[in-house]
MDAnalysis code that builds the backbone (N, CA, C; Angstrom):
import MDAnalysis as mda
import numpy as np

u = mda.Universe.empty(447, n_residues=149, atom_resindex=np.repeat(np.arange(149), 3), trajectory=True)
u.add_TopologyAttr("name", ["N", "CA", "C"] * 149)
u.add_TopologyAttr("resid", np.arange(1, 150))
u.add_TopologyAttr("resname", ["MET", "PRO", "VAL", "ARG", "THR", "LYS", "PRO", "THR", "ARG", "GLU", "SER", "HIS", "CYS", "SER", "LEU", "THR", "ALA", "ASP", "ALA", "VAL", "VAL", "LEU", "ALA", "ALA", "ARG", "PRO", "ASP", "GLY", "SER", "LEU", "ASP", "LEU", "GLU", "PHE", "ALA", "PRO", "PHE", "ALA", "GLY", "CYS", "GLY", "GLY", "CYS", "ALA", "GLY", "THR", "CYS", "LEU", "TRP", "LYS", "ARG", "LEU", "ARG", "ALA", "ALA", "ARG", "LEU", "GLU", "HIS", "VAL", "GLN", "ALA", "ARG", "GLU", "ALA", "LEU", "ALA", "PRO", "GLY", "THR", "GLU", "VAL", "THR", "VAL", "GLU", "LEU", "PRO", "ALA", "ARG", "ARG", "VAL", "LEU", "VAL", "ALA", "SER", "LEU", "LEU", "VAL", "HIS", "GLY", "MET", "PRO", "LEU", "ALA", "ALA", "ILE", "LEU", "SER", "GLY", "ALA", "ALA", "ALA", "GLY", "SER", "LEU", "ILE", "SER", "GLY", "SER", "ASP", "LEU", "GLY", "THR", "LEU", "ALA", "GLY", "VAL", "LEU", "VAL", "ALA", "LEU", "ALA", "VAL", "THR", "ILE", "PRO", "GLY", "LEU", "GLY", "ARG", "LEU", "ARG", "ARG", "ARG", "ILE", "GLU", "THR", "ALA", "THR", "ILE", "ALA", "GLY", "LEU", "VAL", "VAL", "THR", "PRO", "LYS", "PRO"])
u.atoms.positions = np.array([
    [-14.711, -3.353, 1.436],
    [-13.906, -3.453, 2.615],
    [-13.971, -2.120, 3.317],
    [-14.777, -1.981, 4.334],
    [-14.825, -0.717, 5.030],
    [-13.511, -0.481, 5.756],
    [-12.898, 0.636, 5.494],
    [-11.636, 0.978, 6.135],
    [-11.915, 2.093, 7.116],
    [-11.445, 1.916, 8.344],
    [-11.621, 2.932, 9.362],
    [-10.257, 3.230, 9.964],
    [-10.173, 4.331, 10.631],
    [-8.943, 4.654, 11.337],
    [-9.240, 4.658, 12.820],
    [-8.258, 4.232, 13.600],
    [-8.424, 4.275, 15.040],
    [-7.065, 4.475, 15.688],
    [-7.015, 5.147, 16.833],
    [-5.745, 5.375, 17.504],
    [-5.189, 4.082, 18.097],
    [-3.887, 3.938, 18.065],
    [-3.216, 2.813, 18.709],
    [-2.076, 3.350, 19.550],
    [-1.474, 2.481, 20.356],
    [-0.334, 2.893, 21.179],
    [0.903, 3.103, 20.325],
    [1.104, 2.220, 19.347],
    [2.310, 2.245, 18.520],
    [2.365, 3.496, 17.652],
    [1.311, 3.800, 16.967],
    [1.222, 5.009, 16.162],
    [-0.088, 5.680, 16.527],
    [-0.205, 6.908, 16.173],
    [-1.406, 7.632, 16.571],
    [-2.635, 7.231, 15.779],
    [-2.447, 6.593, 14.644],
    [-3.577, 6.241, 13.808],
    [-3.259, 4.951, 13.052],
    [-4.261, 4.138, 12.839],
    [-4.061, 2.926, 12.056],
    [-5.259, 2.721, 11.149],
    [-5.023, 1.985, 10.084],
    [-6.086, 1.643, 9.146],
    [-6.561, 0.238, 9.480],
    [-7.861, 0.037, 9.530],
    [-8.394, -1.279, 9.853],
    [-9.426, -1.692, 8.817],
    [-9.560, -2.998, 8.654],
    [-10.563, -3.559, 7.757],
    [-11.052, -4.871, 8.357],
    [-12.307, -5.201, 8.103],
    [-12.877, -6.453, 8.579],
    [-12.697, -7.524, 7.523],
    [-12.399, -8.745, 7.976],
    [-12.198, -9.858, 7.049],
    [-12.636, -11.154, 7.718],
    [-12.685, -12.205, 6.910],
    [-13.009, -13.545, 7.397],
    [-11.869, -14.472, 6.970],
    [-11.443, -15.336, 7.875],
    [-10.380, -16.286, 7.565],
    [-10.946, -17.359, 6.645],
    [-10.334, -17.512, 5.461],
    [-10.754, -18.563, 4.535],
    [-10.014, -19.862, 4.811],
    [-8.712, -19.741, 5.091],
    [-7.901, -20.934, 5.349],
    [-6.738, -20.552, 6.243],
    [-6.382, -21.484, 7.113],
    [-5.205, -21.325, 7.964],
    [-4.174, -22.350, 7.514],
    [-2.966, -21.903, 7.266],
    [-1.908, -22.788, 6.778],
    [-1.017, -23.237, 7.935],
    [-0.328, -24.345, 7.776],
    [0.524, -24.851, 8.859],
    [1.650, -23.895, 9.252],
    [2.092, -23.041, 8.321],
    [3.174, -22.106, 8.644],
    [2.693, -20.876, 9.406],
    [1.400, -20.808, 9.742],
    [0.858, -19.683, 10.501],
    [0.282, -18.576, 9.642],
    [0.342, -18.716, 8.320],
    [-0.221, -17.691, 7.454],
    [-1.702, -17.970, 7.206],
    [-2.404, -16.937, 6.798],
    [-3.850, -17.028, 6.608],
    [-4.239, -16.533, 5.229],
    [-5.313, -17.081, 4.694],
    [-5.975, -16.525, 3.517],
    [-7.197, -15.793, 4.043],
    [-7.315, -14.517, 3.683],
    [-8.399, -13.695, 4.193],
    [-9.287, -13.215, 3.056],
    [-10.587, -13.131, 3.334],
    [-11.529, -12.519, 2.405],
    [-12.096, -11.292, 3.091],
    [-11.911, -10.140, 2.438],
    [-12.359, -8.892, 3.028],
    [-13.803, -8.610, 2.668],
    [-14.468, -7.843, 3.527],
    [-15.844, -7.430, 3.271],
    [-15.865, -6.563, 2.014],
    [-16.965, -6.564, 1.267],
    [-17.040, -5.753, 0.048],
    [-16.837, -4.272, 0.353],
    [-16.352, -3.538, -0.644],
    [-16.137, -2.109, -0.494],
    [-17.464, -1.403, -0.290],
    [-17.467, -0.433, 0.586],
    [-18.695, 0.296, 0.878],
    [-18.960, 1.398, -0.144],
    [-17.911, 1.992, -0.699],
    [-18.099, 3.098, -1.633],
    [-18.509, 4.354, -0.890],
    [-18.777, 5.395, -1.630],
    [-19.185, 6.649, -1.012],
    [-20.667, 6.884, -1.270],
    [-21.248, 7.826, -0.584],
    [-22.660, 8.105, -0.746],
    [-22.961, 9.001, -1.930],
    [-21.938, 9.608, -2.523],
    [-22.167, 10.586, -3.577],
    [-22.343, 10.015, -4.966],
    [-22.056, 8.728, -5.161],
    [-22.073, 8.221, -6.538],
    [-23.327, 7.420, -6.868],
    [-24.117, 7.085, -5.917],
    [-25.359, 6.335, -6.127],
    [-25.122, 5.014, -6.858],
    [-23.981, 4.394, -6.629],
    [-23.733, 3.077, -7.186],
    [-23.163, 3.044, -8.584],
    [-22.791, 4.161, -9.160],
    [-22.277, 4.159, -10.520],
    [-20.755, 4.106, -10.583],
    [-20.076, 4.199, -9.469],
    [-18.622, 4.224, -9.499],
    [-18.046, 2.797, -9.457],
    [-16.771, 2.713, -9.658],
    [-16.080, 1.434, -9.723],
    [-16.125, 0.682, -8.394],
    [-16.132, 1.372, -7.268],
    [-16.088, 0.695, -5.964],
    [-17.250, -0.278, -5.794],
    [-18.404, 0.074, -6.340],
    [-19.569, -0.798, -6.194],
    [-19.437, -2.066, -7.030],
    [-18.640, -2.005, -8.105],
    [-18.494, -3.157, -8.985],
    [-17.378, -4.107, -8.566],
    [-16.527, -3.684, -7.651],
    [-15.427, -4.548, -7.215],
    [-15.946, -5.665, -6.318],
    [-15.397, -6.834, -6.488],
    [-15.765, -7.952, -5.619],
    [-14.880, -7.947, -4.394],
    [-15.144, -8.853, -3.486],
    [-14.323, -8.938, -2.277],
    [-12.876, -9.262, -2.651],
    [-11.955, -8.625, -1.963],
    [-10.535, -8.838, -2.235],
    [-10.027, -10.024, -1.431],
    [-8.989, -10.644, -1.921],
    [-8.386, -11.762, -1.221],
    [-6.914, -11.443, -1.002],
    [-6.445, -11.602, 0.202],
    [-5.056, -11.327, 0.538],
    [-4.479, -12.591, 1.134],
    [-3.490, -13.164, 0.498],
    [-2.969, -14.449, 0.932],
    [-1.678, -14.299, 1.723],
    [-1.407, -15.295, 2.496],
    [-0.162, -15.426, 3.261],
    [0.087, -14.273, 4.225],
    [-0.925, -13.876, 4.939],
    [-0.780, -12.890, 6.001],
    [-0.444, -13.641, 7.269],
    [0.622, -13.235, 7.939],
    [1.030, -13.912, 9.169],
    [0.144, -13.460, 10.333],
    [-0.272, -14.415, 11.130],
    [-1.081, -14.116, 12.312],
    [-0.277, -14.466, 13.552],
    [-0.515, -13.737, 14.627],
    [0.203, -13.991, 15.877],
    [-0.381, -15.161, 16.655],
    [-1.582, -15.563, 16.289],
    [-2.220, -16.694, 16.960],
    [-2.937, -17.551, 15.927],
    [-3.168, -18.795, 16.263],
    [-3.852, -19.715, 15.347],
    [-5.332, -19.341, 15.273],
    [-5.827, -19.211, 14.056],
    [-7.228, -18.865, 13.848],
    [-7.866, -19.894, 12.931],
    [-9.077, -20.275, 13.246],
    [-9.787, -21.278, 12.458],
    [-10.478, -20.625, 11.271],
    [-10.644, -21.366, 10.179],
    [-11.406, -20.833, 9.044],
    [-12.811, -20.430, 9.482],
    [-13.290, -19.320, 8.941],
    [-14.597, -18.798, 9.314],
    [-14.549, -17.759, 10.419],
    [-13.401, -17.581, 11.055],
    [-13.264, -16.603, 12.129],
    [-13.282, -15.191, 11.542],
    [-14.095, -14.319, 12.133],
    [-14.102, -12.920, 11.722],
    [-12.954, -12.213, 12.415],
    [-12.178, -11.455, 11.639],
    [-10.992, -10.794, 12.169],
    [-10.978, -9.327, 11.761],
    [-10.153, -8.574, 12.461],
    [-9.853, -7.199, 12.105],
    [-8.394, -7.160, 11.684],
    [-8.127, -6.603, 10.515],
    [-6.768, -6.465, 10.003],
    [-6.381, -5.005, 10.191],
    [-5.256, -4.785, 10.851],
    [-4.846, -3.430, 11.201],
    [-3.460, -3.139, 10.638],
    [-3.293, -1.943, 10.112],
    [-2.014, -1.495, 9.579],
    [-1.767, -0.077, 10.075],
    [-0.623, 0.153, 10.727],
    [-0.331, 1.520, 11.159],
    [-0.266, 2.465, 9.961],
    [-0.940, 3.586, 10.056],
    [-0.995, 4.551, 8.957],
    [0.387, 5.081, 8.619],
    [1.287, 5.067, 9.580],
    [2.655, 5.541, 9.335],
    [3.340, 4.705, 8.244],
    [3.078, 3.399, 8.212],
    [3.658, 2.542, 7.176],
    [3.162, 2.934, 5.794],
    [1.895, 3.267, 5.686],
    [1.330, 3.681, 4.401],
    [1.946, 5.011, 3.969],
    [2.109, 5.926, 4.900],
    [2.689, 7.235, 4.591],
    [4.131, 7.089, 4.109],
    [4.938, 6.309, 4.815],
    [6.341, 6.126, 4.423],
    [6.432, 5.463, 3.050],
    [5.612, 4.447, 2.821],
    [5.618, 3.768, 1.522],
    [5.229, 4.731, 0.404],
    [4.217, 5.545, 0.627],
    [3.787, 6.512, -0.389],
    [4.871, 7.539, -0.674],
    [5.525, 8.008, 0.371],
    [6.595, 8.985, 0.174],
    [7.742, 8.396, -0.635],
    [8.086, 7.150, -0.374],
    [9.178, 6.530, -1.125],
    [8.798, 6.286, -2.578],
    [7.649, 5.677, -2.805],
    [7.261, 5.304, -4.165],
    [6.969, 6.531, -5.030],
    [6.348, 7.556, -4.461],
    [6.027, 8.748, -5.243],
    [7.115, 9.812, -5.163],
    [7.840, 9.844, -4.070],
    [8.870, 10.856, -3.882],
    [10.117, 10.626, -4.712],
    [10.482, 9.371, -4.933],
    [11.698, 9.106, -5.704],
    [11.590, 9.579, -7.151],
    [10.511, 9.292, -7.877],
    [10.425, 9.838, -9.239],
    [10.383, 11.370, -9.260],
    [9.700, 11.969, -8.290],
    [9.648, 13.425, -8.230],
    [11.043, 13.999, -7.984],
    [11.781, 13.400, -7.060],
    [13.151, 13.854, -6.796],
    [14.031, 13.667, -8.030],
    [13.833, 12.565, -8.759],
    [14.609, 12.337, -9.982],
    [14.293, 13.399, -11.032],
    [13.010, 13.729, -11.179],
    [12.620, 14.754, -12.159],
    [13.250, 16.100, -11.809],
    [13.147, 16.487, -10.544],
    [13.677, 17.788, -10.132],
    [15.198, 17.845, -10.227],
    [15.860, 16.789, -9.748],
    [17.328, 16.801, -9.798],
    [17.830, 16.684, -11.234],
    [17.182, 15.881, -12.056],
    [17.570, 15.774, -13.463],
    [17.372, 17.078, -14.199],
    [16.264, 17.763, -13.912],
    [16.014, 19.058, -14.550],
    [17.060, 20.077, -14.128],
    [17.386, 20.094, -12.850],
    [18.392, 21.044, -12.362],
    [19.762, 20.751, -12.970],
    [20.145, 19.473, -12.996],
    [21.448, 19.110, -13.554],
    [21.505, 19.420, -15.045],
    [20.458, 19.080, -15.774],
    [20.435, 19.362, -17.207],
    [20.475, 20.845, -17.500],
    [19.798, 21.623, -16.695],
    [19.799, 23.069, -16.879],
    [21.163, 23.664, -16.578],
    [21.815, 23.178, -15.523],
    [23.147, 23.687, -15.172],
    [24.184, 23.326, -16.230],
    [24.078, 22.111, -16.764],
    [25.077, 21.655, -17.734],
    [24.908, 22.371, -19.079],
    [23.658, 22.450, -19.565],
    [23.460, 22.992, -20.911],
    [22.959, 24.424, -20.932],
    [22.204, 24.795, -19.923],
    [21.648, 26.144, -19.889],
    [20.482, 26.339, -20.835],
    [19.901, 25.245, -21.346],
    [18.777, 25.373, -22.278],
    [17.624, 24.474, -21.843],
    [16.468, 24.718, -22.434],
    [15.300, 23.889, -22.139],
    [15.498, 22.455, -22.630],
    [16.151, 22.310, -23.763],
    [16.414, 20.976, -24.294],
    [17.333, 20.192, -23.349],
    [18.308, 20.850, -22.775],
    [19.203, 20.203, -21.796],
    [18.456, 19.828, -20.529],
    [17.515, 20.685, -20.122],
    [16.695, 20.387, -18.944],
    [15.854, 19.140, -19.195],
    [15.237, 19.070, -20.364],
    [14.450, 17.893, -20.724],
    [15.323, 16.646, -20.786],
    [16.496, 16.761, -21.358],
    [17.409, 15.619, -21.432],
    [17.811, 15.162, -20.030],
    [18.053, 16.106, -19.134],
    [18.395, 15.757, -17.749],
    [17.270, 15.003, -17.064],
    [16.029, 15.443, -17.293],
    [14.865, 14.756, -16.718],
    [14.771, 13.337, -17.259],
    [14.912, 13.178, -18.560],
    [14.792, 11.848, -19.172],
    [15.892, 10.901, -18.693],
    [17.116, 11.406, -18.573],
    [18.219, 10.565, -18.083],
    [17.967, 10.165, -16.629],
    [17.534, 11.114, -15.802],
    [17.276, 10.808, -14.395],
    [16.156, 9.773, -14.249],
    [15.093, 9.904, -15.038],
    [14.006, 8.926, -14.981],
    [14.453, 7.562, -15.501],
    [15.284, 7.553, -16.536],
    [15.777, 6.285, -17.084],
    [16.627, 5.537, -16.058],
    [17.300, 6.269, -15.205],
    [18.116, 5.638, -14.165],
    [17.246, 5.215, -12.981],
    [16.222, 5.991, -12.655],
    [15.405, 5.748, -11.456],
    [14.321, 4.696, -11.658],
    [13.624, 4.712, -12.774],
    [12.453, 3.855, -12.980],
    [12.748, 2.360, -12.874],
    [13.851, 1.834, -13.408],
    [14.088, 0.392, -13.262],
    [14.178, -0.081, -11.808],
    [14.666, 0.752, -10.925],
    [14.770, 0.378, -9.520],
    [13.471, 0.482, -8.756],
    [12.483, 1.190, -9.303],
    [11.217, 1.375, -8.592],
    [10.424, 0.080, -8.462],
    [10.533, -0.823, -9.432],
    [9.825, -2.101, -9.334],
    [10.302, -2.917, -8.145],
    [11.614, -2.997, -7.975],
    [12.172, -3.726, -6.825],
    [11.787, -3.046, -5.521],
    [11.857, -1.706, -5.496],
    [11.493, -0.964, -4.292],
    [10.029, -1.191, -3.946],
    [9.152, -1.160, -4.951],
    [7.719, -1.372, -4.711],
    [7.471, -2.749, -4.116],
    [8.137, -3.776, -4.658],
    [7.959, -5.130, -4.117],
    [8.451, -5.227, -2.674],
    [9.570, -4.589, -2.366],
    [10.085, -4.611, -0.990],
    [9.131, -3.893, -0.043],
    [8.583, -2.774, -0.487],
    [7.648, -2.018, 0.344],
    [6.368, -2.811, 0.563],
    [5.857, -3.482, -0.475],
    [4.654, -4.301, -0.325],
    [4.894, -5.436, 0.668],
    [6.047, -6.078, 0.566],
    [6.381, -7.164, 1.491],
    [6.460, -6.644, 2.920],
    [7.100, -5.501, 3.112],
    [7.213, -4.923, 4.455],
    [5.853, -4.487, 4.986],
    [5.002, -3.988, 4.106],
    [3.669, -3.558, 4.535],
    [2.830, -4.743, 4.968],
    [2.855, -5.811, 4.185],
    [2.103, -7.012, 4.543],
    [2.631, -7.611, 5.836],
    [3.952, -7.543, 6.051],
    [4.528, -8.054, 7.297],
    [4.079, -7.211, 8.493],
    [3.723, -5.960, 8.258],
    [3.286, -5.081, 9.352],
    [1.818, -5.196, 9.705],
    [1.062, -6.022, 8.974],
    [-0.357, -6.187, 9.295],
    [-0.531, -6.932, 10.607],
    [-1.492, -6.499, 11.385],
    [-1.826, -7.164, 12.650],
    [-3.236, -7.724, 12.506],
    [-3.349, -9.040, 12.630],
    [-4.645, -9.724, 12.490],
    [-5.106, -10.151, 13.872],
    [-6.267, -9.649, 14.285],
    [-6.835, -10.016, 15.583],
    [-8.277, -10.453, 15.411],
    [-8.693, -11.469, 16.166],
    [-10.097, -11.900, 16.076],
    [-11.031, -10.837, 16.628],
    [-12.206, -10.730, 16.008],
    [-13.201, -9.765, 16.501],
    [-13.816, -10.305, 17.778],
    [-14.098, -9.414, 18.698],
    [-14.714, -9.860, 19.963],
    [-16.136, -10.323, 19.792],
])
């Protein structure tokens, strides 16, 4: 799936990928098959990207009815990816730092700092699964599917 960036009006940059509509559902959602990953030029075909098959993304909402076989461009504002990454990766980091600080203040020892980190992670990690699912749903809802000219 070749991913490119291009400027848009909504955000300064967006991620795009080419796909083909496999099926159009009555509710307006689409099943898409993306072009195979291009990989990089430095690995000469030995990396994992070359071995991956085409990805399938189901239930993507389209703004217009598209027939199966239609080539489309799927676009996602890069800002959505950045915010999602900051939330998913930033929350555990914030938990580690705040737990370490709290444990150090309470006990004044390295063992207390470690205990603070473990308690903070034990409280934070169970909620990350729900947060990840919500972010994935919001990201998929932000995809813009347009037919290629």
